[in-house]
Backbone as ProteinMPNN parsed JSONL, in Angstrom:
{"seq_chain_A": "METTPRPAAPEPAAAAPAAEPMLIDDALPRFDVTRAEHLVVDADVATTWDALLDTDLLDVHTPLLDAAFWVRGLPERLRGAQGRAEPASLRLGGDVAMEGWLALGRREQRELALGAIGRFWQPDITWRGAGSPEEFAAFDEPGWGRIAANFSLRPYGRGRTLLSYEARTAVPDAPSRRRFARYWRVVEPFVGHIMRAALRAVAEQARTRAAGGAAA", "coords_chain_A": {"N_chain_A": [[0.848, -1.179, 0.0], [0.669, 2.031, -0.983], [1.773, 5.092, 0.32], [1.284, 8.549, 0.537], [3.79, 10.823, 1.094], [3.724, 13.128, 3.779], [3.802, 16.661, 3.444], [6.589, 18.555, 4.566], [6.426, 20.299, 7.623], [6.094, 23.82, 7.623], [8.811, 25.973, 8.409], [8.759, 27.855, 11.404], [8.088, 31.337, 11.218], [10.629, 33.727, 11.583], [10.829, 35.863, 14.367], [10.214, 39.327, 14.127], [12.774, 41.723, 14.605], [12.863, 43.625, 17.618], [11.882, 47.025, 17.698], [14.203, 49.639, 18.123], [14.184, 51.704, 20.983], [13.606, 55.24, 20.824], [15.306, 58.346, 21.366], [13.583, 60.531, 21.396], [11.244, 59.308, 22.157], [11.717, 58.722, 24.825], [11.904, 61.309, 25.81], [9.481, 62.618, 25.162], [6.973, 60.862, 25.243], [4.174, 60.911, 25.103], [1.955, 62.958, 23.348], [0.347, 65.852, 21.885], [0.226, 66.769, 19.221], [1.975, 65.865, 16.224], [4.499, 66.094, 13.732], [6.053, 64.711, 10.98], [8.682, 64.395, 8.677], [10.313, 62.959, 5.84], [13.195, 61.927, 3.966], [14.952, 60.439, 1.324], [18.36, 60.087, 1.097], [21.068, 60.435, -1.077], [23.52, 59.211, -0.087], [25.74, 57.511, 2.159], [25.11, 56.405, 5.589], [27.064, 57.336, 7.451], [28.22, 59.512, 6.098], [25.967, 61.12, 5.738], [25.277, 61.647, 8.379], [27.506, 63.188, 9.238], [27.103, 65.384, 7.577], [24.646, 66.301, 8.575], [25.396, 67.198, 11.146], [26.992, 69.326, 10.465], [25.621, 71.108, 8.835], [24.353, 74.365, 8.546], [21.536, 75.2, 10.03], [20.238, 77.582, 10.254], [20.783, 78.81, 7.953], [19.083, 78.061, 6.02], [17.091, 78.919, 3.454], [14.099, 79.867, 1.894], [11.632, 81.431, -0.187], [9.055, 81.213, 1.071], [9.766, 80.428, 3.644], [11.326, 82.607, 4.527], [9.321, 84.552, 4.512], [7.642, 83.536, 6.495], [9.207, 83.812, 8.835], [9.445, 86.57, 8.852], [6.796, 87.414, 9.297], [6.489, 86.265, 11.819], [8.047, 87.893, 13.435], [6.645, 90.237, 13.399], [4.889, 91.372, 15.49], [6.715, 92.44, 17.424], [8.037, 94.321, 15.85], [5.967, 96.102, 15.275], [5.531, 97.177, 17.765], [7.759, 98.619, 17.976], [9.874, 97.5, 19.201], [13.075, 96.099, 19.926], [14.096, 93.195, 18.281], [14.74, 89.853, 19.512], [18.11, 88.853, 19.947], [19.398, 86.8, 17.531], [21.122, 83.666, 17.171], [24.234, 83.46, 15.366], [24.603, 81.21, 13.839], [23.42, 77.812, 13.49], [24.462, 74.887, 14.136], [24.219, 71.471, 14.509], [26.243, 69.939, 15.42], [27.565, 71.25, 17.413], [27.205, 73.115, 20.508], [23.801, 73.646, 21.556], [22.492, 76.634, 20.682], [20.208, 78.178, 20.747], [17.671, 80.19, 22.111], [16.017, 78.926, 24.93], [16.132, 76.258, 24.118], [17.386, 72.894, 24.481], [19.796, 70.225, 24.371], [18.636, 66.939, 24.045], [19.752, 64.501, 23.782], [21.961, 62.173, 22.091], [22.751, 59.786, 19.691], [25.254, 58.304, 18.089], [25.359, 58.554, 14.609], [22.748, 57.725, 14.418], [20.609, 59.101, 15.845], [19.553, 62.355, 16.896], [18.409, 64.552, 19.32], [16.35, 67.316, 20.368], [14.948, 69.752, 22.641], [12.377, 71.989, 23.925], [10.771, 74.272, 26.157], [7.922, 76.269, 26.332], [5.712, 79.12, 25.758], [4.628, 79.007, 22.984], [2.573, 79.554, 21.331], [1.833, 82.14, 21.483], [1.829, 85.548, 20.177], [4.235, 86.827, 20.824], [6.732, 84.894, 21.631], [7.335, 83.167, 24.66], [9.972, 81.674, 26.287], [10.97, 79.004, 28.393], [13.517, 77.788, 30.208], [14.808, 74.438, 30.472], [16.68, 72.544, 32.683], [17.847, 70.04, 32.249], [17.665, 66.925, 30.344], [16.112, 65.167, 31.879], [14.586, 66.851, 33.521], [13.127, 68.112, 31.518], [11.6, 65.952, 30.498], [9.973, 65.369, 32.685], [8.451, 67.623, 33.103], [5.374, 69.313, 33.598], [3.868, 71.613, 33.975], [0.971, 73.638, 34.108], [-0.054, 75.899, 31.476], [2.194, 76.024, 29.966], [3.998, 74.644, 27.173], [5.58, 71.774, 25.664], [8.103, 71.1, 23.271], [9.499, 68.55, 21.406], [12.04, 67.546, 19.275], [13.538, 65.638, 16.661], [16.234, 64.354, 14.65], [16.656, 61.523, 12.714], [18.412, 58.648, 11.456], [18.585, 56.031, 9.073], [19.897, 53.139, 7.454], [19.316, 52.816, 3.952], [18.857, 50.709, 1.63], [21.54, 50.275, -0.705], [24.171, 52.233, 0.031], [22.623, 54.482, 0.572], [20.521, 56.69, 2.572], [17.837, 56.911, 4.857], [16.579, 59.774, 5.965], [15.065, 61.324, 8.642], [12.856, 63.703, 10.148], [11.311, 64.72, 12.95], [8.804, 66.419, 14.842], [7.338, 66.922, 17.926], [4.631, 67.969, 20.016], [3.438, 68.803, 23.22], [0.893, 69.819, 25.429], [-0.124, 70.48, 28.664], [-2.543, 71.383, 29.948], [-6.07, 72.06, 29.538], [-7.084, 74.75, 28.735], [-4.752, 76.017, 27.647], [-4.149, 74.121, 25.735], [-6.252, 74.41, 23.946], [-5.738, 76.984, 22.973], [-3.28, 76.499, 21.774], [-4.079, 74.67, 19.793], [-5.566, 76.255, 18.012], [-3.524, 77.928, 17.102], [-1.842, 75.999, 15.92], [-3.293, 75.076, 13.733], [-2.952, 77.15, 11.969], [-0.155, 77.393, 11.619], [0.876, 74.904, 10.895], [1.276, 74.161, 8.081], [3.481, 75.833, 7.479], [5.37, 74.831, 9.272], [5.78, 72.235, 8.25], [6.9, 72.949, 5.778], [9.298, 74.226, 6.578], [10.605, 72.075, 7.836], [10.954, 70.288, 5.681], [12.615, 71.845, 4.066], [14.905, 71.967, 5.665], [15.686, 69.248, 5.676], [16.282, 68.932, 2.956], [18.48, 70.64, 2.742], [20.413, 69.344, 4.342], [20.592, 66.946, 2.902], [21.64, 67.828, 0.449], [24.141, 68.752, 1.25], [25.197, 66.297, 2.132], [25.199, 64.797, -0.258], [27.034, 66.264, -1.755], [29.368, 65.854, -0.271], [29.576, 63.059, -0.506], [29.945, 62.778, -3.275], [32.388, 64.092, -3.542], [34.045, 62.381, -2.109], [33.871, 60.078, -3.698], [35.016, 61.008, -6.024], [37.589, 61.425, -5.211]], "CA_chain_A": [[0.0, 0.0, 0.0], [1.497, 3.231, -1.104], [1.34, 6.256, 1.091], [1.839, 9.826, 0.073], [4.461, 11.486, 2.23], [3.195, 14.426, 4.166], [4.772, 17.741, 3.264], [7.234, 18.993, 5.803], [5.804, 21.483, 8.238], [6.904, 25.016, 7.376], [9.565, 26.514, 9.544], [8.104, 29.055, 11.964], [8.7, 32.597, 10.793], [11.452, 34.376, 12.605], [10.213, 37.065, 14.927], [10.844, 40.57, 13.7], [13.528, 42.33, 15.705], [12.161, 44.714, 18.303], [12.344, 48.359, 17.316], [15.01, 50.294, 19.137], [13.565, 52.926, 21.496], [14.23, 56.456, 20.348], [15.486, 59.391, 22.371], [12.385, 61.356, 21.442], [10.237, 58.557, 22.908], [12.009, 58.915, 26.247], [11.699, 62.712, 26.174], [8.077, 63.041, 25.013], [6.259, 59.698, 24.72], [2.772, 61.261, 24.851], [1.958, 64.294, 22.767], [-0.926, 66.271, 21.285], [0.38, 66.789, 17.768], [3.3, 65.544, 15.717], [4.712, 66.259, 12.289], [7.279, 64.021, 10.586], [9.052, 64.468, 7.275], [11.348, 61.983, 5.521], [13.855, 62.132, 2.682], [16.008, 59.485, 1.002], [19.568, 60.827, 0.767], [22.01, 59.661, -1.892], [24.807, 59.122, 0.607], [25.644, 56.524, 3.234], [24.707, 56.945, 6.883], [28.153, 58.09, 8.068], [28.347, 60.788, 5.394], [24.769, 61.914, 6.029], [25.387, 62.096, 9.772], [28.465, 64.298, 9.281], [26.452, 66.536, 6.938], [23.637, 66.797, 9.518], [26.053, 67.933, 12.222], [27.722, 70.495, 9.957], [24.75, 72.02, 8.091], [23.837, 75.498, 9.313], [20.088, 75.176, 9.834], [19.759, 78.961, 10.142], [21.12, 79.285, 6.617], [18.099, 77.458, 5.114], [16.22, 80.014, 3.01], [13.198, 79.783, 0.749], [10.728, 82.587, -0.065], [8.018, 80.981, 2.069], [10.403, 80.401, 4.957], [11.663, 83.988, 4.88], [8.066, 85.247, 4.826], [7.146, 83.035, 7.789], [9.972, 84.437, 9.909], [9.118, 87.992, 8.871], [5.503, 87.524, 9.976], [6.671, 85.89, 13.232], [8.615, 89.012, 14.167], [5.857, 91.448, 13.191], [4.429, 92.043, 16.716], [7.782, 93.233, 18.019], [8.321, 95.483, 15.001], [4.868, 97.057, 15.423], [5.72, 97.863, 19.043], [9.014, 99.352, 17.927], [10.834, 96.855, 20.098], [14.185, 95.39, 19.304], [13.918, 91.752, 18.292], [15.748, 89.1, 20.242], [19.328, 88.552, 19.188], [19.426, 85.427, 17.051], [22.483, 83.166, 17.001], [24.754, 83.645, 14.01], [24.477, 79.95, 13.12], [22.914, 76.693, 14.286], [24.981, 73.601, 13.672], [23.884, 70.507, 15.546], [27.453, 69.319, 15.93], [28.069, 71.993, 18.562], [26.221, 73.362, 21.563], [22.547, 74.239, 21.118], [22.638, 78.048, 21.054], [18.955, 78.886, 20.547], [17.011, 80.49, 23.381], [15.003, 77.999, 25.405], [16.328, 74.892, 23.632], [18.479, 72.116, 25.039], [20.027, 68.909, 23.768], [18.008, 65.846, 24.788], [20.542, 63.281, 23.643], [22.578, 61.923, 20.784], [23.267, 58.454, 19.419], [26.069, 58.536, 16.903], [24.913, 58.053, 13.304], [21.383, 57.198, 14.503], [19.571, 60.05, 16.252], [19.898, 63.535, 17.671], [17.129, 65.101, 19.773], [16.348, 68.626, 21.019], [13.669, 70.057, 23.267], [12.163, 73.336, 24.438], [9.538, 74.542, 26.9], [7.565, 77.658, 26.09], [4.361, 79.499, 25.317], [4.981, 79.305, 21.594], [1.353, 79.909, 20.588], [1.629, 83.571, 21.628], [2.523, 86.357, 19.168], [5.592, 87.03, 21.313], [6.999, 83.63, 22.309], [8.066, 83.134, 25.918], [10.644, 80.388, 26.483], [11.331, 78.675, 29.774], [14.57, 76.792, 30.088], [14.843, 73.2, 31.263], [18.089, 72.353, 32.964], [18.36, 68.732, 31.851], [16.657, 66.089, 29.686], [15.219, 64.59, 32.872], [13.632, 67.903, 33.88], [12.233, 68.296, 30.38], [10.671, 64.82, 30.402], [9.04, 65.364, 33.818], [7.764, 68.906, 33.215], [3.958, 69.283, 33.221], [3.231, 72.774, 34.58], [-0.05, 74.242, 33.235], [0.267, 77.168, 30.851], [3.399, 75.891, 29.162], [4.031, 73.479, 26.305], [6.897, 71.206, 25.361], [8.391, 70.645, 21.912], [10.657, 67.67, 21.242], [12.319, 67.339, 17.851], [14.723, 64.802, 16.435], [16.659, 63.866, 13.347], [17.08, 60.133, 12.825], [18.982, 58.116, 10.219], [18.56, 54.588, 8.903], [20.372, 52.718, 6.123], [18.232, 52.623, 2.987], [19.451, 50.077, 0.457], [22.988, 50.316, -0.84], [24.789, 53.541, -0.061], [21.684, 55.591, 0.753], [20.075, 56.876, 3.948], [16.536, 57.507, 5.116], [16.728, 60.839, 6.945], [13.753, 61.721, 9.161], [12.802, 64.87, 11.049], [10.011, 64.708, 13.621], [8.587, 67.405, 15.906], [6.16, 66.609, 18.739], [4.256, 69.02, 20.954], [2.502, 68.41, 24.275], [0.434, 70.919, 26.28], [-0.773, 69.683, 29.7], [-3.84, 71.834, 30.452], [-7.065, 72.25, 28.482], [-7.128, 76.097, 28.144], [-3.575, 76.233, 26.797], [-4.244, 73.203, 24.598], [-7.165, 75.005, 22.962], [-5.03, 78.087, 22.32], [-2.275, 75.912, 20.891], [-4.749, 74.046, 18.646], [-5.866, 77.321, 17.045], [-2.228, 78.334, 16.543], [-1.292, 74.918, 15.105], [-4.017, 75.027, 12.456], [-2.394, 78.184, 11.091], [1.283, 77.284, 11.341], [1.344, 73.571, 10.501], [1.884, 74.131, 6.745], [4.812, 76.458, 7.547], [6.249, 73.9, 9.964], [6.154, 71.207, 7.287], [7.785, 73.545, 4.781], [10.598, 74.43, 7.209], [11.227, 70.774, 8.051], [11.4, 69.754, 4.392], [13.755, 72.647, 3.618], [16.065, 71.536, 6.442], [16.112, 67.95, 5.168], [16.922, 69.114, 1.646], [19.8, 71.248, 2.941], [21.308, 68.285, 4.815], [20.787, 65.996, 1.803], [22.54, 68.436, -0.531], [25.48, 68.714, 1.855], [25.662, 64.901, 2.128], [25.496, 64.399, -1.65], [28.284, 66.929, -2.154], [30.463, 65.14, 0.393], [29.698, 61.718, -1.096], [30.533, 62.928, -4.611], [33.797, 64.427, -3.362], [34.753, 61.164, -1.708], [33.933, 59.172, -4.856], [35.958, 61.573, -6.988], [38.929, 61.203, -4.688]], "C_chain_A": [[0.893, 1.241, 0.0], [0.9, 4.346, -0.257], [2.021, 7.498, 0.539], [2.511, 10.519, 1.237], [3.848, 12.846, 2.529], [4.246, 15.508, 3.917], [5.345, 18.173, 4.606], [6.547, 20.251, 6.331], [6.694, 22.702, 7.978], [7.614, 25.468, 8.637], [8.824, 27.73, 10.104], [8.849, 30.313, 11.543], [9.489, 33.205, 11.948], [10.765, 35.651, 13.096], [10.964, 38.295, 14.452], [11.598, 41.172, 14.876], [12.759, 43.496, 16.316], [12.749, 46.051, 17.876], [13.118, 48.976, 18.467], [14.284, 51.534, 19.656], [14.33, 54.154, 21.015], [14.344, 57.461, 21.483], [14.227, 60.24, 22.516], [11.245, 60.646, 22.168], [10.455, 58.704, 24.41], [11.65, 60.333, 26.684], [10.229, 63.106, 26.162], [7.263, 61.884, 24.427], [4.8, 59.961, 24.388], [2.713, 62.711, 24.399], [0.611, 64.579, 22.128], [-0.866, 66.295, 19.769], [1.804, 66.374, 17.421], [3.328, 65.809, 14.219], [6.032, 65.577, 11.978], [7.462, 64.143, 9.083], [10.237, 63.531, 7.046], [11.93, 62.286, 4.142], [14.921, 61.062, 2.5], [17.198, 60.267, 0.467], [20.511, 59.922, -0.005], [23.413, 59.712, -1.297], [24.64, 58.121, 1.735], [25.383, 57.212, 4.572], [25.804, 57.801, 7.502], [28.305, 59.465, 7.421], [27.16, 61.693, 5.699], [24.807, 62.454, 7.449], [26.348, 63.283, 9.885], [27.853, 65.559, 8.66], [25.403, 67.146, 7.859], [24.286, 67.653, 10.595], [26.645, 69.249, 11.739], [26.842, 71.487, 9.202], [24.243, 73.124, 9.009], [22.336, 75.603, 9.052], [19.491, 76.581, 9.797], [20.06, 79.553, 8.768], [20.193, 78.67, 5.566], [17.102, 78.535, 4.719], [15.377, 79.571, 1.812], [12.278, 80.993, 0.878], [9.658, 82.406, 1.0], [8.599, 81.004, 3.478], [10.763, 81.809, 5.409], [10.408, 84.775, 5.255], [7.526, 84.819, 6.186], [7.888, 83.691, 8.942], [9.694, 85.935, 9.984], [7.798, 88.226, 9.603], [5.656, 87.241, 11.466], [7.204, 87.06, 14.044], [7.814, 90.291, 14.067], [5.383, 92.104, 14.49], [5.505, 92.921, 17.355], [8.075, 94.472, 17.18], [7.231, 96.533, 15.139], [4.968, 97.817, 16.746], [6.985, 98.721, 19.047], [10.081, 98.752, 18.813], [11.948, 96.203, 19.3], [13.916, 93.89, 19.389], [15.012, 91.069, 19.107], [16.953, 88.842, 19.349], [19.325, 87.075, 18.811], [20.874, 84.949, 16.949], [22.919, 83.31, 15.553], [24.608, 82.379, 13.18], [23.903, 78.902, 14.064], [23.375, 75.407, 13.622], [24.832, 72.592, 14.806], [25.102, 69.78, 16.088], [28.037, 70.031, 17.132], [27.007, 72.13, 19.635], [24.951, 73.968, 20.96], [22.52, 75.681, 21.621], [21.361, 78.839, 20.798], [18.227, 79.02, 21.876], [15.944, 79.446, 23.712], [15.234, 76.544, 25.043], [17.497, 74.215, 24.339], [18.605, 70.802, 24.307], [19.409, 67.836, 24.658], [18.78, 64.539, 24.667], [21.024, 63.086, 22.223], [23.093, 60.495, 20.733], [23.966, 58.518, 18.079], [25.523, 57.795, 15.683], [23.523, 57.431, 13.342], [20.348, 58.278, 14.821], [20.176, 61.195, 17.049], [18.597, 64.223, 18.038], [17.328, 66.402, 20.529], [14.987, 68.856, 21.661], [13.602, 71.484, 23.754], [10.831, 73.392, 25.165], [9.18, 76.006, 26.675], [6.073, 77.862, 25.912], [4.511, 79.962, 23.87], [3.76, 79.602, 20.739], [1.045, 81.403, 20.701], [2.32, 84.339, 20.504], [3.978, 86.629, 19.535], [5.94, 85.818, 22.171], [7.764, 83.858, 23.609], [8.66, 81.745, 26.086], [10.975, 80.216, 27.958], [12.339, 77.531, 29.722], [14.328, 75.567, 30.956], [16.307, 72.843, 31.452], [18.679, 71.063, 32.442], [17.289, 67.973, 31.095], [15.661, 65.485, 30.674], [14.17, 65.608, 33.318], [12.641, 68.148, 32.755], [11.182, 67.199, 30.338], [9.617, 64.861, 31.504], [8.164, 66.61, 33.876], [6.299, 68.785, 32.78], [3.198, 70.473, 33.808], [2.201, 73.379, 33.63], [0.413, 75.591, 32.678], [1.501, 77.156, 29.992], [3.289, 74.638, 28.291], [5.459, 73.009, 26.098], [6.963, 70.815, 23.884], [9.601, 69.731, 21.991], [10.822, 67.401, 19.752], [13.538, 66.437, 17.715], [14.987, 64.624, 14.95], [17.109, 62.425, 13.555], [17.495, 59.61, 11.454], [18.891, 56.599, 10.237], [19.141, 54.244, 7.535], [19.183, 52.441, 5.21], [18.851, 52.05, 1.709], [20.965, 50.229, 0.472], [23.47, 51.756, -0.987], [23.832, 54.716, 0.05], [21.163, 55.584, 2.189], [18.667, 57.448, 3.968], [16.713, 58.491, 6.265], [15.347, 61.326, 7.357], [13.896, 62.877, 10.129], [11.399, 64.876, 11.64], [9.97, 65.803, 14.678], [7.279, 67.072, 16.605], [5.901, 67.764, 19.713], [3.233, 68.472, 21.948], [2.186, 69.625, 25.134], [-0.444, 70.289, 27.362], [-2.183, 70.101, 30.091], [-4.772, 72.223, 29.309], [-7.101, 73.673, 27.924], [-5.952, 76.377, 27.217], [-3.619, 75.334, 25.565], [-5.169, 73.76, 23.528], [-6.486, 76.157, 22.221], [-3.984, 77.549, 21.353], [-2.924, 75.308, 19.652], [-5.096, 75.084, 17.588], [-4.593, 77.778, 16.342], [-1.713, 77.278, 15.558], [-1.999, 74.829, 13.756], [-3.448, 76.037, 11.463], [-0.968, 77.854, 10.675], [1.716, 75.926, 10.819], [1.903, 73.53, 9.083], [3.281, 74.756, 6.717], [5.812, 75.526, 8.227], [6.717, 72.799, 9.003], [7.129, 71.732, 6.246], [9.196, 73.728, 5.344], [11.324, 73.101, 7.385], [11.745, 70.188, 6.742], [12.611, 70.519, 3.864], [15.027, 72.243, 4.367], [16.584, 70.189, 5.952], [16.818, 68.08, 3.822], [18.314, 69.712, 1.782], [20.814, 70.204, 3.409], [21.617, 67.315, 3.679], [21.756, 66.551, 0.76], [23.974, 68.424, -0.018], [26.043, 67.296, 1.809], [26.024, 64.447, 0.717], [26.807, 65.005, -2.124], [29.482, 66.213, -1.537], [30.681, 63.766, -0.23], [30.335, 61.796, -2.479], [32.008, 63.268, -4.531], [34.612, 63.223, -2.976], [34.917, 60.194, -2.857], [34.965, 59.662, -5.853], [37.383, 61.344, -6.544], [39.338, 59.756, -4.867]], "O_chain_A": [[1.739, 1.44, 0.872], [-0.317, 4.499, -0.149], [3.183, 7.473, 0.134], [1.876, 10.778, 2.26], [3.502, 13.604, 1.623], [5.435, 15.293, 4.151], [4.667, 18.155, 5.633], [6.15, 21.135, 5.572], [7.915, 22.615, 8.102], [7.103, 25.364, 9.752], [8.317, 28.549, 9.337], [10.079, 30.347, 11.517], [9.07, 33.192, 13.106], [10.197, 36.409, 12.311], [12.193, 38.302, 14.384], [11.122, 41.136, 16.01], [12.091, 44.254, 15.612], [13.961, 46.187, 17.715], [12.739, 48.85, 19.632], [13.812, 52.341, 18.856], [15.545, 54.11, 20.825], [13.571, 57.425, 22.441], [13.851, 60.621, 23.624], [10.372, 61.303, 22.735], [9.496, 58.8, 25.176], [11.152, 60.539, 27.79], [9.773, 63.839, 27.04], [6.902, 61.915, 23.25], [4.239, 59.318, 23.501], [3.343, 63.584, 24.995], [-0.17, 63.666, 21.862], [-1.816, 65.881, 19.105], [2.721, 66.518, 18.231], [2.303, 65.752, 13.54], [7.033, 65.838, 12.646], [6.509, 64.009, 8.316], [11.062, 63.33, 7.937], [11.251, 62.828, 3.27], [15.706, 60.802, 3.412], [17.07, 61.02, -0.499], [20.726, 58.771, 0.374], [24.358, 60.192, -1.923], [23.529, 57.903, 2.217], [25.427, 58.438, 4.674], [25.521, 58.878, 8.026], [28.498, 60.464, 8.115], [27.328, 62.896, 5.897], [24.411, 63.594, 7.693], [26.038, 64.271, 10.551], [28.06, 66.665, 9.158], [25.274, 68.368, 7.926], [23.776, 68.724, 10.923], [26.785, 70.189, 12.522], [27.277, 72.611, 8.95], [23.765, 72.857, 10.112], [21.916, 76.043, 7.982], [18.355, 76.755, 9.355], [19.639, 80.668, 8.46], [20.472, 78.743, 4.369], [16.346, 79.016, 5.563], [15.881, 78.983, 0.855], [12.156, 81.539, 1.974], [9.376, 83.336, 1.756], [7.984, 81.543, 4.398], [10.526, 82.164, 6.564], [10.424, 85.567, 6.197], [7.011, 85.644, 6.941], [7.267, 84.088, 9.927], [9.708, 86.51, 11.073], [7.696, 89.131, 10.432], [5.024, 87.902, 12.29], [6.855, 87.209, 15.215], [8.235, 91.327, 14.583], [5.469, 93.328, 14.588], [5.213, 94.038, 17.782], [8.33, 95.547, 17.723], [7.522, 97.729, 15.124], [4.541, 98.968, 16.836], [7.248, 99.454, 20.0], [11.072, 99.405, 19.14], [11.768, 95.811, 18.147], [13.552, 93.379, 20.448], [16.072, 91.643, 19.354], [16.817, 88.638, 18.142], [19.257, 86.206, 19.681], [21.765, 85.751, 16.669], [22.1, 83.287, 14.635], [24.5, 82.45, 11.956], [23.9, 79.081, 15.282], [22.759, 74.913, 12.677], [25.271, 72.84, 15.929], [25.013, 69.082, 17.099], [28.911, 69.487, 17.808], [26.039, 71.371, 19.674], [25.014, 74.71, 19.979], [22.523, 75.927, 22.827], [21.421, 80.059, 20.646], [18.175, 78.078, 22.666], [15.088, 79.126, 22.888], [14.585, 75.667, 25.613], [18.464, 74.863, 24.74], [17.65, 70.32, 23.698], [19.626, 67.821, 25.87], [18.489, 63.577, 25.377], [20.563, 63.739, 21.287], [23.797, 60.052, 21.64], [23.334, 58.761, 17.051], [25.266, 56.591, 15.719], [23.142, 56.7, 12.427], [19.323, 58.368, 14.146], [21.161, 61.033, 17.77], [17.76, 64.46, 17.167], [18.321, 66.587, 21.233], [13.996, 68.235, 21.277], [14.63, 72.124, 23.974], [9.892, 72.664, 24.84], [10.032, 76.885, 26.811], [5.285, 76.916, 25.915], [4.517, 81.159, 23.581], [3.893, 79.875, 19.546], [0.097, 81.884, 20.08], [3.293, 83.847, 19.932], [4.849, 86.657, 18.665], [5.495, 85.722, 23.315], [8.716, 84.638, 23.655], [7.939, 80.748, 26.033], [11.228, 81.189, 28.669], [12.031, 76.44, 29.244], [13.727, 75.65, 32.027], [17.082, 72.838, 30.495], [19.886, 70.985, 32.212], [16.113, 68.327, 31.184], [14.49, 65.311, 30.34], [12.998, 65.266, 33.473], [11.455, 68.366, 33.002], [9.997, 67.483, 30.163], [8.483, 64.435, 31.286], [7.206, 66.637, 34.649], [6.009, 68.224, 31.724], [2.01, 70.356, 34.106], [2.513, 73.615, 32.463], [1.166, 76.322, 33.322], [1.831, 78.156, 29.355], [2.577, 73.693, 28.631], [6.417, 73.749, 26.327], [6.009, 70.275, 23.325], [10.619, 70.096, 22.579], [9.861, 67.07, 19.058], [14.448, 66.468, 18.544], [14.087, 64.73, 14.117], [17.869, 62.143, 14.481], [16.997, 60.067, 10.425], [19.092, 55.961, 11.271], [18.912, 54.964, 6.564], [18.168, 51.897, 5.646], [19.305, 52.786, 0.832], [21.586, 50.301, 1.532], [23.211, 52.411, -1.996], [24.18, 55.833, -0.333], [21.336, 54.611, 2.924], [18.34, 58.352, 3.2], [16.966, 58.09, 7.401], [14.544, 61.702, 6.503], [14.9, 63.017, 10.827], [10.414, 65.019, 10.915], [10.975, 66.084, 15.331], [6.236, 66.953, 15.961], [6.826, 68.437, 20.167], [2.291, 67.774, 21.573], [3.084, 70.372, 25.523], [-1.423, 69.622, 27.029], [-2.962, 69.255, 30.53], [-4.324, 72.659, 28.248], [-7.147, 73.812, 26.702], [-6.134, 76.914, 26.125], [-3.183, 75.729, 24.484], [-4.907, 73.603, 22.336], [-6.631, 76.297, 21.007], [-3.818, 78.072, 20.251], [-2.37, 75.421, 18.558], [-4.939, 74.826, 16.394], [-4.587, 77.988, 15.129], [-1.206, 77.619, 14.49], [-1.364, 74.536, 12.744], [-3.464, 75.802, 10.254], [-0.608, 78.016, 9.509], [2.84, 75.802, 10.333], [2.944, 72.904, 8.883], [4.166, 74.267, 6.013], [6.967, 75.44, 7.809], [7.903, 72.475, 8.952], [8.076, 71.04, 5.873], [10.178, 73.422, 4.669], [12.521, 73.006, 7.115], [12.851, 69.65, 6.697], [13.523, 69.927, 3.287], [16.104, 72.183, 3.773], [17.795, 70.003, 5.825], [17.828, 67.42, 3.576], [19.226, 69.349, 1.039], [21.947, 70.181, 2.928], [22.765, 66.906, 3.505], [22.6, 65.817, 0.245], [24.907, 68.123, -0.763], [27.215, 67.1, 1.49], [27.043, 63.785, 0.52], [27.594, 64.35, -2.807], [30.491, 65.993, -2.206], [31.818, 63.352, -0.457], [31.177, 60.965, -2.819], [32.801, 62.798, -5.347], [35.736, 63.047, -3.447], [35.961, 59.555, -2.994], [35.695, 58.873, -6.453], [38.275, 61.102, -7.357], [40.444, 59.375, -4.484]]}, "name": "protein", "num_of_chains": 1, "seq": "METTPRPAAPEPAAAAPAAEPMLIDDALPRFDVTRAEHLVVDADVATTWDALLDTDLLDVHTPLLDAAFWVRGLPERLRGAQGRAEPASLRLGGDVAMEGWLALGRREQRELALGAIGRFWQPDITWRGAGSPEEFAAFDEPGWGRIAANFSLRPYGRGRTLLSYEARTAVPDAPSRRRFARYWRVVEPFVGHIMRAALRAVAEQARTRAAGGAAA"}
C-alpha cells in the first residue's frame, strides 16, 4: 500500500527584531500633535550624519520660509521693540545656542534630539529653560508646552540613507491646549515647509560630500 508522504511542516517565521527605542520617545512619549518628514539621501549613513552635524540650519532660506519668519517678528516690530538677538548659526554638531532649547541626547549616526519649553502659541513667544533632559521629560506645569524634535537616520538600500525629522508638541492643560490648537491650524503648513527645507539642505550637503569622496 502506497502512502503519500506528508509535506514537511513550514519553519516558523522568525520574529521581527524589536524596534530600538528612540530618544524622542524617552523625552516626550505622549503628545498632542506631531509632524514628521522623511527624505532618502544619496549618501551613506556616516556621510549623512556628518552633513547633519555640519549644516547650518539657520542658513536654510526659501521665499516661504523667509516670509514666515518675517511675519513671526511682526508684533515686536509694530511695538518698535528690538527683536531678540538670534544666534549667528545653528549647527547641531556643537552646543545648542537657541534660546530655550536644550540637547536631549545623541546616538552617533542614529539620532539627535532637542527640546524646548515655552508658550509658543503667543505672538511674542516666551521660552522657559529646562536644565536637563530629565527635567524636560518630567515637566507638566499648566500654561506651558513642550516641543521635542529629532533627526534620525537609517540605512536605505545600498549607499543611501533615510533621513527623518520629527517634531512633537505636548500641552498639559485644556485652556492652553485650545489656544495651541488654534495656533497649530495656522502654522502647521509652515512647519512642514521648514522641516522639508532643512532635510533638503542636509541631503545636498551629504550628496556633495559623497561625490567628493567618490571623486577622490
